C-alpha positions as CSV (number, residue, x, y, z in Angstrom):
1,A,-48.4,64.1,-117.9
2,A,-46.2,65.7,-116.7
3,W,-48.7,69.2,-116.7
4,A,-51.3,67.0,-115.5
5,L,-49.2,66.0,-112.2
6,S,-47.7,69.1,-111.9
7,N,-51.3,70.7,-112.0
8,I,-52.3,68.6,-109.6
9,T,-49.1,69.7,-107.2
10,D,-50.5,72.8,-107.5
11,V,-54.2,73.0,-107.1
12,G,-54.7,69.6,-105.5
13,T,-55.5,68.5,-102.1
14,R,-52.6,67.4,-99.3
15,E,-53.7,63.7,-99.9
16,Q,-53.4,63.7,-103.3
17,V,-50.1,65.0,-102.9
18,D,-49.2,62.7,-100.9
19,V,-50.5,59.8,-103.7
20,L,-48.5,61.5,-105.7
21,L,-45.7,61.3,-103.2
22,H,-46.6,57.5,-102.5
23,E,-46.7,56.6,-106.0
24,D,-42.7,58.2,-106.8
25,V,-44.1,60.7,-108.7
26,I,-41.5,63.3,-107.8
27,R,-38.8,60.9,-109.3
28,Y,-40.3,61.9,-112.5
29,M,-40.9,65.6,-112.0
30,L,-37.2,66.0,-110.5
31,A,-35.7,64.1,-114.0
32,L,-37.7,66.9,-116.1
33,L,-34.4,69.1,-114.4
34,A,-31.8,67.0,-116.4
35,D,-33.8,68.4,-119.5
36,L,-31.8,71.2,-121.3
37,D,-35.9,72.9,-122.1
38,P,-36.2,75.9,-119.7
39,I,-39.9,75.1,-119.6
40,L,-39.8,71.6,-118.3
41,V,-37.1,72.9,-115.8
42,S,-39.3,75.6,-114.2
43,L,-42.1,72.7,-114.5
44,G,-39.6,70.2,-112.3
45,V,-38.6,73.2,-109.9
46,E,-42.4,74.4,-109.3
47,S,-43.9,70.6,-108.9
48,T,-40.8,69.8,-106.3
49,D,-41.4,73.0,-104.5
50,R,-45.0,72.8,-104.1
51,F,-44.2,68.9,-102.9
52,L,-42.4,70.4,-100.7
53,K,-45.2,73.6,-99.2
54,K,-48.5,71.0,-99.8
55,S,-47.5,67.6,-98.2
56,N,-48.7,66.1,-95.3
57,D,-45.2,64.7,-94.6
58,P,-42.2,67.1,-95.7
59,A,-39.5,64.7,-94.3
60,A,-41.0,62.4,-97.0
61,V,-40.5,64.5,-99.5
62,K,-37.0,65.8,-98.5
63,E,-36.0,62.1,-98.2
64,A,-37.0,61.3,-101.7
65,I,-35.4,64.3,-103.1
66,R,-32.3,62.9,-101.8
67,E,-32.8,59.6,-102.6
68,C,-33.5,59.9,-106.6
69,D,-30.0,62.7,-106.6
70,G,-32.4,65.6,-106.4
71,V,-30.0,67.7,-104.9
72,S,-27.6,67.5,-107.3
73,L,-29.9,68.1,-110.2
74,L,-31.4,70.8,-108.5
75,Q,-27.5,72.3,-107.5
76,R,-27.4,72.0,-111.6
77,H,-29.8,75.3,-112.0
78,L,-28.7,77.2,-109.1
79,Q,-26.5,79.2,-112.1
80,H,-29.7,78.7,-114.3
81,G,-30.7,81.9,-116.8
82,N,-33.5,82.2,-115.7
83,D,-33.1,84.1,-112.4
84,Q,-36.5,83.2,-111.1
85,I,-35.8,79.3,-111.4
86,A,-32.4,80.3,-109.6
87,Q,-34.0,81.6,-106.7
88,K,-36.8,79.1,-106.7
89,V,-34.0,76.1,-106.8
90,R,-31.9,78.2,-103.5
91,A,-35.4,78.4,-101.8
92,I,-35.4,74.5,-102.2
93,L,-32.3,73.8,-101.2
94,D,-32.4,76.2,-98.0
95,D,-35.7,74.2,-97.4
96,L,-33.9,71.0,-97.9
97,S,-31.2,72.6,-95.4
98,V,-28.3,72.3,-98.0
99,D,-25.4,74.3,-97.6
100,H,-24.6,75.2,-100.9
101,E,-20.9,76.3,-100.6
102,Q,-20.1,73.4,-98.3
103,E,-22.3,71.0,-100.9
104,R,-19.6,72.0,-103.5
105,Q,-16.8,71.3,-101.6
106,T,-15.6,68.2,-99.5
107,L,-14.7,69.4,-96.0
108,P,-12.8,67.6,-93.7
109,Q,-15.1,65.8,-90.5
110,D,-13.8,66.8,-87.8
111,N,-10.9,69.1,-88.0
112,H,-10.4,70.3,-84.3
113,D,-11.9,68.8,-81.2
114,G,-15.2,71.6,-81.2
115,A,-16.2,71.1,-84.6
116,K,-18.1,67.7,-84.4
117,E,-20.1,69.0,-81.5
118,E,-20.7,72.5,-83.1
119,E,-21.6,70.6,-86.6
120,E,-24.7,68.9,-84.4
121,A,-25.6,71.7,-82.5
122,H,-26.2,73.5,-86.2
123,E,-27.9,70.7,-87.4
124,D,-30.1,70.7,-84.5
125,D,-30.7,74.3,-84.9
126,K,-32.0,73.3,-88.8
127,E,-34.2,70.7,-87.7
128,S,-36.3,73.2,-85.2
129,N,-36.2,75.4,-87.8
130,D,-37.4,72.4,-90.4
131,Q,-40.1,71.9,-87.9
132,A,-41.1,75.1,-87.3
133,N,-41.4,75.9,-91.3
134,D,-43.1,72.9,-92.0
135,E,-45.9,73.4,-89.3
136,E,-46.2,76.8,-90.7
137,K,-46.4,75.5,-94.3
138,V,-49.6,73.3,-92.8
139,N,-51.6,76.2,-91.2
140,D,-51.0,78.7,-94.4
141,N,-52.5,75.7,-96.5
142,N,-54.8,74.2,-94.8
143,E,-57.5,77.3,-96.4
144,K,-56.6,76.3,-99.7
145,D,-56.8,72.5,-99.0
146,K,-60.4,73.3,-97.8
147,N,-61.6,74.9,-101.3
148,N,-59.9,72.7,-103.8
149,E,-61.7,69.7,-104.5
150,I,-61.0,69.8,-108.2
151,Y,-58.9,66.9,-108.8
152,N,-60.3,63.7,-107.8
153,V,-57.1,61.3,-108.3
154,N,-56.4,58.0,-106.6
155,E,-53.6,55.5,-106.9
156,N,-54.7,53.3,-109.9
157,D,-54.9,56.8,-111.7
158,I,-51.4,57.4,-110.9
159,L,-50.5,53.9,-111.8
160,W,-51.9,54.2,-115.4
161,M,-50.2,57.7,-115.8
162,R,-47.0,56.5,-114.9
163,D,-47.2,53.5,-117.3
164,T,-48.7,55.2,-120.1
165,E,-45.9,56.2,-123.0
166,N,-46.3,59.8,-122.2
167,W,-43.7,59.5,-119.3
């Protein structure tokens, strides 16, 4: 079932990817990152990346990743033996605006008068960059989505797949 869902994130339409997101399939794809099998880890990383790129609501994808501890699952693979997986993980974490070094350390929130203001300004810059990147991704994938009517998946199909023993 994981391969089928991954294929939908690859060749499915934006609407189909959003159905998967709505049905919380991203949680299952991220769960693959806890596995030791490099093929399943790669499948989880690639699917997560495609969720971010193809969804009509990248902010909802980012929120879902954070809610199901996806950031820490992804960070486990920053030093993965497969360089392609490690690079893809870095790109996803960058897209999530996660500073790899800062995430590993606990820093004081406000160590001088201007620190909090600088941090807020930096976050505003990240948000505007995220919005620009999200708009660019939407434009890049519009043409591909027009030609991708291969899979016709609805919410009932996802519920059935989620409830089978294959999960």
